[in-house]
BAZA-694232 format. One record per residue (C-alpha): x, y, z. Coordinates in steps of 0.2 Angstrom, whole numbers, plus 5000, padded with zeros to 4 digits. Layout:
# residues N
XYZ...
# end
This chain:
# residues 984
500050005000500650184997501350275012500650435018502150535012502050464995500150504994500550684998501750694984500550614971498850674976499150774992498150645002498950605019498750525036498450635051499150505063497650545075498250715078496550795081494950745090493750685076492250695088492450885088493150915071492650765060493850645051494450755036495350925034496251025021497951095025498051275018499551385017499051575018500351675008499451835006499251995017497752075025496352005035495451895022496151735016495351645001495551464996494651344984494851164990494651034976494150904989493150784977491950724991490850574989489550635002487950714997487450895000489150965006488451145006487351085021488751035032489851145043491551205039492751235054494351335051495751325064497351415066498751285066499951405076498751425091497551275089496051395091494451395080494351555069492651635070492651745054492351615041491151605026491051495011490351494994490151374979490251224990489851064981490550884980491950934968492651084977492251234989492851404991493151465009493551635016494351655033495251775044497151725045497351785063499151735064499651805047500551695034500651515038499651355040497751345043496651185044494951175036493851035043492450995032491450845039491250885058489850785066488950775082488550605091486650595095486650415098485850315112487450275123489150245118488850075110487650135097488250305091487350415078488450535069487450685064488350805052488450985059487451115050488351275043488451405057488751595054490051655067490751795057490551975062489852105051491452215050492452075044491152015032491152185024492952155019492551995010492552014991491951874980493151924966494651924978496051814971496551654979497951694991498151514998498751354992498051184998499551075002498650915008496950835010497150745026496150605036496250585054497150415051497450305036495850195040494750355037495650405021494550425005496150394995496250324982494550234979493350364986494150524978492750554965492950604947492250764942490650774932491650844917492950704919491550574919490650654904492350644895492550464898490750434892491050534876492650444872491650274874490050324865489050184859489650064872488449984884489649984898491550004903492649884913493949954924495149814931495749844948496949754960496449674977497249804988496149944982494349884985493049964974491950064986490850184977489250134967488750314962490450384956491950344947493550364957494850484950496050344950495150274935495150434926497050454929497350274923496050284908495050134902496149984903495949824893497349724902497549674920499249624926499649554943500849434951500549274962501549134971501148954967499748894977499049064980497249124977497449294968495949404970495549544958494149654953493249704937492349874940490849884928490250054924488550054916488250174902486450104901485449984911486249814912485349644915486149484919487949524919489049374916490849344918491749204908493649154908494749074896496248964901497849064905499348994895501149024895502349024880502748844883500948794882500648764901498948814907498048874922496348804918494848914917493948814930495248884943494549064939492849124946491849274951491049274968489649394963488849274950489349094955489748984970489148874984487748914996488048895015487048725014488148655000486948684986487348784970487348974972486949074956486649254956485949374943486949544943486049694936486749864935485750024933486350164921487750274929488150144943489750054947489649864951491249784958491449604952492649514963493549374954494949254960496249144951496648984961498448954956498948764958500548734968501148634953501048784941502648814932503348994936503149114921501949234912500249174909498949264898497149234895495549334894493949374904492349424895491049524903489349514894487649594896486349564883487249574867488649684873490349614878491949694885493549594885495049614897496649524895497249434910499149434912499749334927501549324932501849164943503349174954504449024959503949034978502548924985501349024997500848955014499048915016498548984999498949165005497549165018498749205032498749385026496949445027497349605018497749505002495849455001496349274997495049225010493649274998493949094992493149035008491449105003491248954992491948825004491048655007492148615022491248495035489648485024489548295025488348245038489448135048489048085066489748205079490148145096489348095108487948045095487847875088487447815070485547805066484847635065483347585055482347425058480747425047479847585051480747615067482347735068483447735084484647865089485547915105484247895119482747915108481747815095480547865081479147755074478347795058476647755050476547725032475947905029477647955034477148045050477647985068476547865076477647865092479247965098480147895113481547945124482547835136483347965147483247945166482348075176483948135184484548165166486248095170486147935160485147835147484047705154482947565147481247625151480347715137479647885139478247895127477948075120476448045109474847975116474247935098474947955080475248135074474148165060473548295047471648325047470848395031469048465034467848495019466848645017465448575029466748545042466748355040468448275040469048195024469548015030469647915015471547925014472447795004474347775006474947744988476847724992478047735007479947715005481547755013482647865001484147875012484947775026486547845032487347855049486948035050485348055040483847945037482548005024480847945018479447985007477547945007476147984995474347995001472748034992471048074997469448154989470048304980471748314988473548234987474748245002476648214998477648185014479548195015480348165031482148175037482848125054484648165059485748095072485448235084483548215085483148345072481548285063481048395048479548375036479048445020477248415017476548465000474648474999474048484981472248514976471648384963470148484959469348654964469048634983468548734998469148675015468548725032470248685039471848595036472648555053474048455061473848375078475048295090474148215105475448205119475648105135475348225149476948155157477848225142476948395142477248455160478248615154478048735140479148875132478648985118477049055109477149205120477349095136478949115147479748945151478848855165477448735169476248725155474648825156473048735156472648805139473448905125472648995111473949075100473749165083475149215071475849395072477449395063477549585062477849595080478249415086479649295082478549155086478149005075478148865088478648805105479448675116478348565126479048425137479648355153481448355160481848195151480648195136479948335125479748405108480148575100478948605085479048745072477848775058478548845041478348845023479448835008479849025008480449025026481849145029482749165045482349325054483549445062483749435081484649525095483749695094483449685075481949575073480749715068481849755054481749585046480349485054479649315050478749285034476949225037476849055030475549045017474948875022474948885041474649075043473349085029473149275030473249265049471749135050472949005057473548975074474048845087472948785102473648675116472248605126471848455137470948325127470348185138471848095144473048185132473748355129473248405111474348525100473248575086474048685073472648745062472548855046470748895044469548895029470248925012469948884994471148804982471048794963471448624954473348614954473648734968475048684980475348724999476848675009476348635027478148605032478648585051480148535061480248435077481748425089481648275101482348325118483448295128484848275115486048185127486348155146487048305156488948295158489148345176490948315176491248435162490248565173491348535188492948535178492548685167492648845177492648995166493649155167492749275156493949415153495649445145496949455159498649395164498749205163499549185180498249295188496849185180497649025185497649075203495749095203495548905200494748945183495148815169494448905153494749085148493549165136494249305126492949435121493249555107493949735110495449645118497249655113497249485105495549485098495149675095493749675082491949615082491849435074493449455064494749375075496149365062497049525063498049495079498249305076500049305081499749385098498249265100499349115097500649165109499349195122498549025119500248935119500649015136498948965142499148785137500848775146499948825162498548695160497248825154496148815139495648975128494049015119493749165108492249275104491749245086489949225079488949275064487649415068488649575064490349605057491749735061492049865048493949825050493649665040494749695024493349605014492049735019491849815002491949644993490549585003489549745000489749714981488649554984487149664987486049605002486749435002487949465017487349625024485549665029484649815020484349955032484350145035486150165037486750295049487750255065489650285067490350425056491550295047490050195041489150345034490650415025491350255018489950125017488650265013486950195015485850035014486549945030486049925048487349995060487649875075488849865090490149995092491749995103492250175107493950135113494550065096493150145085492649975079490949985071489949825066488649805052487249685054487349525044485849465034485149285034485849125028487249165016488949115010489749215025489349055034490548965023491949095027491549075046491748885045493448905036493949035048493548925063494548785055496048905052495948975070495948795077497348725066498448875066498148975082497548835093495948895100495048775111493248825106492148975104491149085115489549125105488649295110486949265102486949185084486149225068486549055059485648895059486048715064486848675047488248795051488248745069488648565064490048615053490948725065490748585079491648465066493048585062493348635081493448455087494448375073496148305077495848295095495448475098494148505112492948615102492048685117490548795113489648895125488149015121487749175129486049255126485249405133483449375136482549385119480749405127480549595122479849695108481449725098481749535098480049485094479549415111480449245109481249145122483149125121483148935124481748915111482649025098484248935100483648755103484248695086486048735092485948645109486448475103488248545099488448665114489448625130488748755141487448895142487649065149485849145150486249285154485849475153484049525158483649355166482849385183483449255195482549325210480749345204480549185193480049015199480948855199480048795183480748955174482548915180482348735174481748765157482448935152484048945161484848785167484848685150484548525160482948465150484048475134485648385141486548545145487148635161487348825163487948975172487149135178487549315174486349455178486849545194487849385198486349275198485749185214487049075221485848975232484648945218485948915205486748765215485048675214485448665195487348645197487648825192488748965198489049135190490649165180492349245185492649395186490949455179490049515194490949595209489549545221489549365217491249275217491049095213492749045220492148995237490848875230492248815218493248775233491848675241491648575225493548535226493448495245491948385243492648305228491048345217491848265201491148095199489648125211487848085205486748235203484948195208483948345205482348395215481448365198481748175199480648065209482247975214482948125224483348055241483048225250481548335251481048475263479448495273479048655263478648625244479448795240481048745247481948625235483348505237484648435225485848295230487648265224487848085230489447985232489947825241489647865259489448045258488248175249488148365247486348435248485948595240484448685247483648845240482048935244480749005233479649035249478849215250479649235267480949165279480448995284481048845294481048665286481448495291482348375279481448215274482948095270482747925261484347855269484247695259484147795243485547905249486647745254487047815271486747735288485747865298486447805314488147845309487748005298488448175302487848335294488948485293488648655286490348715280490948895279490748975262491149155261489649265256488549115256488449035273489349025290489948855297488748775309488348605316486648535311485648385318484648275306483048305315483248485318482348625309483348725297483048905295483048965277483049145273481949215259482849185242484349095250484748925255486148805261487448685256487548535268488748395269488148225275489448085279
# end
């Protein structure tokens, strides 16, 4: 890249090295030398600005000698190309600074700034103004155009061509539909509405030349400037050949804007249209094989639209050296754009601890669960085999369904059509990770095609296509699941907080306001999450942005808001009835009644992992961390080794050194990295912007000044880190950035040694989650995933439950941290169990908000996390875990009928951690006041002789004081608190 000094020599664009406060003066200034005399200085600045309406933005002139603002200032003829400024040269001849984009932050807090550009202000006095003459000759020279730092510079790709220069180019190329400006990888094309002056200076080029090492992915750009509206712009490449006839095949050259691979492994094909007068960057790449012979290679790229074609000669000089990792170790070289089309870890191989699927006739077995199918393709029974404690898989089946799940089609009179005939049923795939089947069913006037797929983790997906065989009117089409009450004790979703299932629920679609299309219903060791969708489902935005991209109402289930879901007692069952209401269909009309089921739990809870994994959630000195007793370090963004939001590749050398040192001290290190929003420091920012709305969501723009000045418009501004001015942009839905993310996680695992990822809410689906779990755990790496979520049950998140929102990811997580805005004081045990603990899904968690409630947390094996909350240090409890030897103990929660200890008060709960000859009893109160309780102990279940038993209350700082306790005595329990007792 060109240096600041060289820029000054060429175009007078220099780096200000952060020598002024941009929050007061803006990011850009002209350095003006006054060489005249008198009290009026005049300068015309050819600033070539890309921003709109410069005449409506304030100009500040500052005396370089004193650093003070000059009040006597007036401007004229201010436009995007230039502006004339008159000012009083208060220190006489010398240097003056003209700042021309000052802004005022009107954001809500430091993390969501809103730069508003200051309006012009008249501070000049009348006496001085009377001396200003429009026809005064310029008596200043502009020596430099300067940005506050290099990152804020407009040079060279955002220094606009003048209207005259642009018209001249068009005149010279009259009759052409478009022009192509080849550009290298270091100068990303940034503007869509203007040509850069760089292209005017270079002229229209018909050859692009660059150099590459063997094995390198060489990125380059083709800037298409439309002289008329262009439709379906295509890019085709020839082989590149050298003088000896050696070739780099055309198949090794591609354009990411038009072709590639979607995040789910299917083919990506995009139509590129360009409006007249606009610029479209086409990012291309040459994948140079390592076996390529060094030398000069020449070929051609054709850009076509309609009948118009422009050819550019490609001249590639391949050097002798072989690059490491294809050049991806240097992000600025843009070689990682190749990752956008990666298929890494797509094959649905079984991930530990899951086991291969087994099919026996119409029965499919998977880890701890079983699905039985009827010939119509729908489940006739779903079972789990997890024990009530959730610590193991037993032999006793827990039936979820009370009767087969069924679609019901009601004719115009409300009478059910029941002459269904199954014409075919067959399995279409039987693999270790995936089993698929299809079934065709026909009845009067209607055909139902059922396609089902079960995956090894318990994800059961259905595409149900209902076709009208004649013109028909239906009173209703519904799907019903009759559930066993024992597997429908709790519910979460459909507007309900997690907890005990209400007697009845009547829910209606409201996608404009609510991110709700299903719920979880179940017990601790058996349950189902269901979600109802159609073929046009698109994942909505979350974490404060749901309302900007909400759910699409499924045409089938929603039916113009006629549809809904009722959950009601029905005899000895609990009936889930998803109805869609009355409708008419013409012959040949098709509706997709698709739905997904997740069979919970996913696996037993791993209590030993919980006791071993003590998280330190902050960047700090590793010796300091080790002394706390923590075993895993989470590195957030905005830290020296991981500075930028969801782009952990800039300081990878520092990160590796830190991780290597941590490993030498017996610590593991995980980093913050997710898909949801992306730092503006990512070198690929403008390449991703060239993909339209594929990677970034459409939006109103705004936010931090850098985004407004360089990205321009049509984006959603996300999190901002003021200390390092890191501004993120919101990602869109399911797209090829997920391929990049998987490759990035693989690179960090293999090259930097990360032990896992800390996920702070996520915007990807289970396909990507499986892929990252595979790359994180390969070659013996631990691949620890823990998920944090702020409570999503609010207006801006569409009133969803965090656990319900992210349940599809739970099979691959190691720990939950739910989290901000979760109330650990006012909510009841059923809320803790379902929304916070993770136990009904095979997980365990930790607390966050206000340090959590230490007594209630221990009922679920939870503490808070070091050093997050000053008022809730988990180390005293960690010490007790070690002193007691909790690892290897059997956790028997209050929710299990097998728990050997109960209290005399139903609102004071007990969980037992049992070992041979000893046990730790966790007691916590949800009573409305201080109470006294007695312990009801089943000594046989506990495995301890009561005649020899002693109960002690150990000292735990900030938790309890040491006391002796008699088995038959009453135990005082303060409101909202509890005890930890040791029985030997």
